[in-house]
N, C-alpha and C positions, 0 to 999 in steps of 0.2 A: 269758611265764613267767619267773620268776627262775631264773637258773642255780642249781641246788641247791647248797647249801653243802657243803664237804668234810666237815664234821662232822654232816651231816644225820642225824637220828635216824630210826627207832628202832633199838634193839638193838645197841649197840656191841660186845658180846661174843658175839652170836649168829652162827652160821655163815651165810655168804652163799652165793650161787650161784643163778643163774636158769636156767630151761630153755633149752637151746640154747647153743652156743658161738659166739663171734665168728668169722666166716669159715668156710671149709670145713674139715671135720675131716681129721685125718691129718697126716703129717709134712710139714715145710716143705722137707725135703731136707737132707742132711748138710752141704753146703757153706754154704748160706744160714744154717743153724742155728749153725754154728761161727763164721761171719762176724758174725752178730748178737751172739753171746756175747762176742766180742772187743771189741765196741763198747758192751756193756752193754744191748743191746736183747733183750728176752725173746722167745723163740720159743714159750713157753707160760707159764702161771701156774696157781696153785692157789687157786681162790676159797673152798674149804672143804677140811677134812681128807679125804684119800682121793680127791680129785677134781682132775684136771688138765685144763685147757682149752688147746688149741692156738691160738696167736695167728693172726690173719689174715695171710696172706702179703702182702696189699696193705699192711697197716699196718706190717709189718716192713720191707718195701722202702722205704716212704715215710719211716719213721723213720730208716733208714740214709741216705736221700737228704738228709734235713734235717741230717745230720751230715757231709755232703759225701762220702758213700760210695755209689758206683754199684753197685746190685745188681739193676738192671732186667732183666737177662737172666742165664741160667746162666753164660755166658762172662764177663760183667762181674762177677758175684759171685765166680767162681773167681779172676779176676785181682785183685780187691780182697782176697780172703782171702790169696792168696800175698803181696801187698804188705804186708798188716798183720802177718802172721806173720814176715816178714823184718824188718820194723821192730822188732817185739818182741824178736827174737833178737839184733839188732845193737846196740840202744841200751844204754848203760850205766845210765841213770837214767830213771825215769818223770818226767813233767812236775812232779809235786808229791810230796814226801816228808813224812810225818808223823812227828814225834818227840814222844812223851809224856814230859814231864820228871818222872820219878819213876814208881814202880810201884804198882799195887794188887794185892791178894791174889786178886781174883776172876779167873776165866778171861775171855778176850775173848769175850763172849757176844753173839751177834746178827749181823745182816747189815751189817757195817761196812765191807765192801770195795767197790771199784768194779768196772768191767768186768773180764773174766777176766784180761787182762794187766796190770791193776792200775795206775790213775793214781798210787796211793800204794803199790803193791806189796801190797795187801791180798788177802784170800782170794778166789778166783775165784767169780764169780757172786754175791758178797755173802752167802753162806750163813754159818752159825755158824762162828766160827774156833775152832781147837783150841788155839792157842798162848796163852801167858800174855801179860799186858800188856807185861812186860819184853821178851819175845821179839818181840812185834809191833813194838816200837820199832825194832828192827834189821832187820825183815823186808825192807824196801826196799833195804837195803844188803848183805844176806846173800849175794846172788849175785854181788857184785863180785869180780873176780880179786884174790887176795892181792897185797899190795903196791900197790894202787891208792891214789893220793894224794887225799885229800879236803880241800878248802879251803872254808871258810865265811866269807862276808862278812855280818855281822849287819846288822840294820836301821840300826844307828848307825855302820856303816862299820868296825867292829872286825873283825880277821882272826883266824881260828882254823884250825888244820890238824892233820891226823894221817894216818897211813898205815894203811889197812884191812888187818886181819889181822896187824898188827905192834903198833900202839899199842892195838888193840882198839876196840870201839865205845862204850866208856864215856865217851869225850870228848863224845859227843852230849848226855849228861845234864847237862853243865856249861855248855851254851849258855843264854843268857837267853831268856825267853819272847819270841816274835815270829815274823815271817816273814822268813827269811833267804835268802841266795843260796848254793847248794851247787854246787861244781864238782868233778867226779871226773876224774882223769887215770890211765888204766890203764897198766900197764907196757909195753904194745905201742903206746902213743902215742894211743890213742883217748881222746876226752874227751866229757863229758856235763855238762849243767847242769840244775838243778832248783830249784824253790822249796822251802825247808825250813820247815815249820810246826812250831815248837816250842811246845807248849802244856802247861799244868798237867794232871795226869791227870784231875782232875774239879773241878767247882765246889764251893765249901764249902756244907755244909748250912745252910739258914736257921737262925739262932739262935732257939730257942724256938718256940712256936706263936703264930700271929696270926690274927685274922679281919679281913675287909675287905669293902668294898662293891663290887659289880659294877654298872656303869651304862653305858648308851649316852649319851655326852655330849650329843649333839644333843637328846636327850629330856628333859634336866634344865634347865628354864627357871627363871630367877629374875625378880624384878621389875626387873632391870637388863638382861636379855637382849634381843637384837634378833630375837626370833622363833624362836630355837633356843639350846640351851645352848652356852656358850663357855668359853674358858680362864679368864676371870674367875670363872665359876661353878665350874670345876674347882678352882681355888685355894681358893675359899670353902668348897666341900664338903669338901676335904681338911683344911682348918684346923679346921672344925667337927667332922668325924668323928674326927680325931685327938685333939682336945682334949676334946670333950664325950662322945664315944662310945667312946673307947679303941680305935679301929680302927687296924690296922697298915698298911693299904694301901687304895687305890682303883684298881680295874681299869676301863679304858675301852675302847671300840671303837677300831679303827684310825683314826688321825687323819691318814692319808696324804693327799697332795694329790689332789684329785678331777679328773675330766675336766670342763672347763667346759661349761656349757650356754648357753642353755636348749635342751631340758631337761637338767639334770645328772642322771646316774645316782645315785639316793639311796643305793645300797649302798656302805658303807665298805670292802667287800671286793673292789672292782674299781676300784682307783685308777689315776690317771694315773702317779703316782710313789709308790714306797714310801720313798724316801730323804728326801724333803722333805715337811714338813707342809702342811696346807691352811689358808690364811689366812682362810677362812670362819669359823674358830674364834676369831679374834682378838676380844678385848674392845677396841673402838676407843678408848674413853675412857681405857684404861690405857696407851696409847701416849704417852710423855712429851710429845711435840710437840703432842698434841691440845689441851692447855691453852693453847697459844700460837697456835692457828689463828685467823687474823684474819677470815676470811669467815664470820662467825656468821650472817649472813642466809641463806647457803646451807646451813649446818650445821643450823640450827634446824628447817627442814622435814624434813630427813633424820631427825633425832631424833624428830620427831612421827610420821613414817611408821613408824619402828622401834617406837614405842609402839603403833601400831595393829596392826602385825604380831604383836606380843606378845599384845595383847588378843584378837586373832582366834583365836590358838591356845588361850589360857587361858580365855577367856570365851565364845567363839562356836563352838567345836568344829571350827575349821579345822585342817587338817593342817600340819605343819612344811613350809615352802617354802624350800628352800635357795637356789633361784634368786633369789627376792625378797630374801632376807636378804643374799646376796652382792652383789646390785645396789646395795643401800643402803650396805653396808660399803665396796664399791669406790669409790662416789662420795665417801663421807666420807674415805676414806684418800687419795684423790687430792688432797683439800683439805689434809689434814694434811701430806702430803708437801711442800707448798709451804713449810713452816716449816723453815728451815735447821737442820741438826744442829749442836749445840754441839761444841766441839773434842774433848771426851771421847767423845761419841756418834759423831762422825765417825771417830775413831780405832778405836772398837770395830767399826763397820761395815766399815772397811777390813780389819781383822783377820779378820772373818767372811768377807769376799770372798776373801781370800788363803788362808784355811784350807780353804774349800770348793772353791776352784779351778775347774777345767774343769767338774766335775759341776754346780755351781751355774750356771755360764754356760750350759751346755747346757739345763738345766732352765728357766731364765728365757727363753732364746731360744725354746724350744718354745712357751711360753705367749705370748710376743710374736707369734710366727708364727701361733699358733692364733687370735689376735684378728683376723688378716687372712685366713687361709685355712681356718679351721675346725679342729675339734678331732680330726681323724683324719689323721695325717701321711701315710698311704698314699694320700690323695687330693690331696695338695699337688702343686704343679709338681714334675716329676721331679728337678730340681736341688736342691730343698730337702729331699728325702727322706733325704739323706745329711748328717749333722751336720758332716762334715769337708769338704764340697764348697766350691768357691769361691763358688757361688751363695749358699750359706748364710752364708758369711763376709760377703758384701756385704749380705745382708738383715740380719744381726746389726748391722752398722755403721749401716745406715739406720734400724734400730729401736732404736738404743742407749738412748734414753730409756725405752722400754717394757721393754727387757731389765733396765735398772736398777730400774724400778718393781717388777718381779716378784722381783728379787734382794732388794730392800728388804723386800718382804712376807715372804720366807722368813726374813730376819733378825729381823723383828719377831715372827714366830710362834715361832721358835726361842727367842727371849728370854722370851716369855710361858710357853712350855712349861717352860723351865728354872726360871722363877720359881715355877711351880706345884709342881714337885718340891721346890724349896727350902722352900716354904711347908709342904708335907706333912711334911718331915723336921723342920722347926722345931716342928710341932704334935705331935711325939712319935712319928710313924709310923716303924717300923723299916725298912719297905720304901719306902713312898711310892706313887708312881704306877706302876701296871702298864700298860705300853703293849702294843698288839696288833699283830703283824706278819701281814699278809695273805699268802695263798699266792702271789699273783702280781699282775700289772698288766694294765690294759686294752691290747689290741693296738695301739690307735691313739694311746696316750698318750705322755707325755714320756720315761719310762724305756725303753719299747720303741723309741723313736726314737734316744735318746742312746746306748743300749747295744745297738743292733740286731745287732751282730756276735756278741753273747752269747746271743741268742734264736734258737730253732729256727724258721726260716721255715716257714710253712704248717702249723704244728702248734698244737693247743690242749690244755690240761690238763683232765682230767675223771676219771671213775670207770667201771670196767667194770660190766656187768650184775650185779645181786645179787638177793637174795630180795625186796627192797623196791622195786626199780626194774629191771624186766627189760630196759629200753631203755638202761640206763647213764645217765651224766651227762656233760654238756659244760659246763664252767665258763667257756669263752670267754677263757681266760688263756694267753698264749704261754709255753712253758717255756724255762728256761735250758738252754743246751747244756752237758752235762757235760764235753765235751772242751775247750771254750773256757774254762770255769771252771778246769779243771786247768792249762791252759797259762798262765793269768794268775796262778796262785797264789791263785785264788779272790778276786781283787781286788774284783769287784763285790759279792760277799757280805760281805767284810770291811768295805768302805766303808759298806754299808747298815747293818750292825750298829753300827758305830762312830757313825754319825749318830743312830741311835735311842737308843743308850746315853748320849748327851749329856744326856738329860733323863728317863731311865727308871730307876726303882729296881728294876724287874723287867720282863721281856719275855715275853709269851705268844706262842708261835709257832703260828699256825693250821695245822691239818693237818701236824703235825710229821713225820708219816710221809713227807712230801715231801722230807725230807733224805736219804731212802734210795732212793725210787723214785717216779715219777709215771706216770700213765696218759696216754700221748700219743695224740691223735686227729688223723688227717690232715684237713686242711681239706676240707669238702664231704662228709665221710663221717659216718655216725652213730657214737655212742660205742661201739657194739658192735664197730666196725671199728678198735679201737685196740690198743695193746700197752704193756706197762710198759717204761720206760727207767730204768736204774739210775744213781744218782749215787754218787759216792764218799763214803759217809756218814762214814768215818773222817776225811776231810779236812774235810767240812762241820762235823762235831762239833768237830774241833780248832779251827777258826776260831771257832766259837760259844763254846767254853770259853775260848779266848784272849781274845776281846773282852769277854765278860761278866766274866771275872776282872779284867781291867784296869779295868773300870768298877765293880767291886764289886757287880754286879747278880745277881739271881736270874733263872733261866730256867724257864718253865713250858711244857711241850709239850702241845698239844691233841691227845690221842691217842684220841679217841672213834671209834667206827665199827669196821670190820673192820681189824685191825692184823696185819701180817705177823709170823709167829713170830720172836721174838728182838729185835724193835725196842724194845719197852718195856725189856727187859733192857739193851740197848746204851745207851739213854738214861739209865737209872738208874745205870749204871756211871760215866757222866760227870757225874752230879749234876744232870741235867735232870729237874725234877719233872713228873709226869703230871697228868691231869685225871680226876677221878672224879665222876660225877653219880649221885645217890642212886638214882633210879628204874631205872638200868641196872645197878646193882651187885647181881647175883644169883649164886648158885652154879650157873653154867651147866654146869659139868662134873659136877655132882652132883644135888642135889635140885631145883635151879631156884628155890629159895626165896630171899628177900632175904638178902644176904650179911651175916653177923654183923659187928658193928662192929669187933670185934677182928681180923677177917680182912682188913680193908681195908689197902691199902698206906699206908705212912707218908709217903713222898716224893711228895706230890701236893697239888693244890688240890682240895678237896672242896666240891661245891656241890649245891644242890637243883635247879637249872635253869640254862639258858643263854639267850642271845638268840634261838636258833633253836628253843627248846622252849616248851611251855606254861608259864605262870607256875605257881607252886605252888598258888595259889588256884584257878586254872582246872583244874588236874589233880585237886585234892581234890573239886571240885564237879562234875567231868565236863563243864565248859563247853568244853573244848578239842575234844571230840568233836562237840558241837553246832555249833561254829564251822566245823569242816571239813565237816560235813553241809550247812550253809547254803551253803557255797561249792562244793559238788559235788565234794569231794576224796576222799570215802570210796570204797574199792574193794570194800567188803563192805556188806551190809545194815546200816542204822543200829543195829538192836537188837543185832546181833552185836558191833559196835564198842563200843556202850555197855556191854554185859555184860563184854567183855574188859577195858575200862578200869576199870570198877567193881571187878572181881575183883582187878586189879593193885593198885589203891589200897587196897582193903579188906585185902589181905594185909599191906601195909606198915603200915596203921593198927593192925591187930591186933598186930603186932610191937611197935609203939611203945607201945601200951597195956600189953602184957605186961611191957615193960621199965619201966613206970611213968613214961614220958615224955609221955604224952598226959594233960595236966592241965587243970583249969579255968583260966580267965584272969580277971584283974580287969577293971574298968571295963565289965562286961557284954558282953564280946566274944563273937563267934560261935564255933561249934564249928570252923568253917573256920580261924579265926585260931588257935585252940588247936592245930589240926593243923599249921599252919605252924611254930608254936613247937616242937612235938614233933619235926618233921623236923629242925630245926636243933639241938635237943638231941641227937638221934641222931648228927648229923655230929660233934658234940663228943665223942661216945663213941669215934669212930674215932681212929686214931693220926695222921691227916692233919696235916701241918705248917701248912697254910693252909686256912682255912675261908672260903668266899666267900658273901656274902649278896647275892642279886639285889635291887637297890634297889626295884624295883616290888613285890616281895614284902612290903616293910615297910608298904605301904599297901593291900594286897589287890588290886592291879591284875590284871585277868583277861586282858588282851590280850597276845599275843606281839609282840615288836618285829619279828620276821620270821617269815613262814609259808612255809617251803620249798615249792616247787611252784606258787607264785602270782606274779602280776605285778600287773595292774590290778584283779584281784579283791579284793586286800587291800592296805592302805596300808603296805607294808613300809618300815621305816626312817624313818617320818614321823610317829610317834605320840609325844606327850609322856607322861611318867609320869603315871598317873591312879589314882584310888582305886577301890574296889570298884564304885562306880556309874558309873565312866567319866569322872568329873570330873577335869580336869588338876590336878596338885599341884605347886606351886612349891617351890623350895629352901627358902624361908621357911616354907611350910606343913609341909614335912618336919621341919624343926627343932622345930616345935611339936606334932608328931603324937604323941598318947599311944600309938597302935598301934605306931608305929616304935620308940618308946622301950621299950615292953614287950618287943619282939622283940630289940632290941639289948642290953637288959639281960641277957637270957638268954645271949647270946654274950659280952658283956663280963664277966659274972660267972664264966663257965665256961671261956672260951677259954684262959686261962693254966693251968688245971688239967691235971694229967697225964691223958693219954687213958684213958678208962674210969673216971675218978674222979668224973664228974658224977653227981649223984643226981636 
């Protein structure tokens, strides 16, 4: 089965909660509970209003152990508690301090703090803060003794200093944005150091309203693709959509580097690395050196095989085969690499290597070692499991050519991604390419190896039991350690964001609630035996706002599903847009009816569906229920499921008709097509700043790209965009589709109108 996605539907605003609590009921004991709170580990959680579930003692002890805290016995827990409290009382500064450069008028709303003793001095337990933004800026410094000298060395080596309680704390506001080094020297001689994150108070609101296309890139083939959509297709789509359709953005799935196969995991949400992109997306012919490759006798059959792969998907009903595509591209790129780089290209490559530094060297080394030892580093010879070992250094030297090959691939892919964003902006798109950041990485992959000190050993991220999955979920992704992130000044997160913003006009953050807390599951235990571990959301948001503002990029948080109270408010305060899906927007606290358009939030990306949900055509026709029935996924009788789905759809269609949005269509279109147009007219009635159009909806595709809860029963992540009859549709076909143009004309005509002005 597929690890269920963090945004797995249904019912993002419905109360969750499953029968039975994880672990034994009752208290964990005062000392263990206090110790857990000091490290941000939850001793209980509230799956729904008025209901509290005690966490499993096993999970709490295991989570603490993953943070190097021994609580295996009462005596050990007592000793650890004493040591932690002493450390808290004696230290001058937490590891990381956040300074918001400027104030907002709103109160600090939402769970923005870290563990109780505060990596950034935030509110204990991460509950809603009562202080204003201006007060919160000084919270981490407020407890310093008067007369403490504060010295700041900025990112650029500039020195700033003041005396706490004498000069005041307003000097902090005059720091430049960045991550600086703060040193405190108390009058009694004690000293402390911290990373000081100075960030703008919020991201700017996107100018005006825009609509854009949402697509899984691999699914969008053209007559030039090698069996799956590529970065050449992305550039072509963006240029056409911007110039001919008036679109403001194109959102794609995560393009992170995958774990090599065969067989490769087709899910883009379980990558080997989130920092570097996957060269399987390269358009080989667009590599400048391709034109000068001399071994045409070897290239010709590769191109012919690529054509057969493309034809198999488009004409013969074959699934997208990443392994086959990569095998062809790898062979072709090995030949292209024989062409010497010109002086300018050589200098550009050298600059890329220098800029990416050790991170790229580690990434490329992992891939070179994986060619020899397999793609799970935990099964490598023991000496190679440590990226800093002498054995790894010797192996890196021995595999220097392969390390350079994978570094070169990262450079080529980065260049084509940058070119796609440039093409989008030149086509008139205000945002351009919206990239997607997955929740985590594969435990055996490159990031987990290179950053292993920052990951919690023996833990996996998932979700607790809820009304739709009484067993909970295990996504198989190792979590970052909040303590190590804080100690490093959030360096891994900063570098990750900086890498993605190189070529992103906007960034969608999958399961954005993970900036606040994640459900940790000890290895070998079921998801019910997990517990929440809190992250310092104030610091995570500060880093996010800092890096996005530097890049001039928009940030969209995927906040579907059950969301902890205050999270959406905290994100909104910092300018992070949310995600709203039409079918889930109901008045859950009142009538339960569809939420009127004027009551939708403005700061969001509004869509009719996502990659994990039925297409709009399938939902309108009820085919999504039939599909789940055929696959044996229904938990209730078919007739009950049909009746509930039909009632839900009928209620929305009645509202659309009442509003005059359900109209006839030209060119003899079906009532289902009219319904799709009406749904998008409704989205335009909302105040949402961004409207997303699922590209398969433009041609009536019935099939979801991913069906949560399935693995080999359904071809997740391997389907091309297709029409209502299931025939694959190429990029060229899309450009000539009357159905697509009829729908995009609705959006293009009305997207720039003031919300509610559409008729």
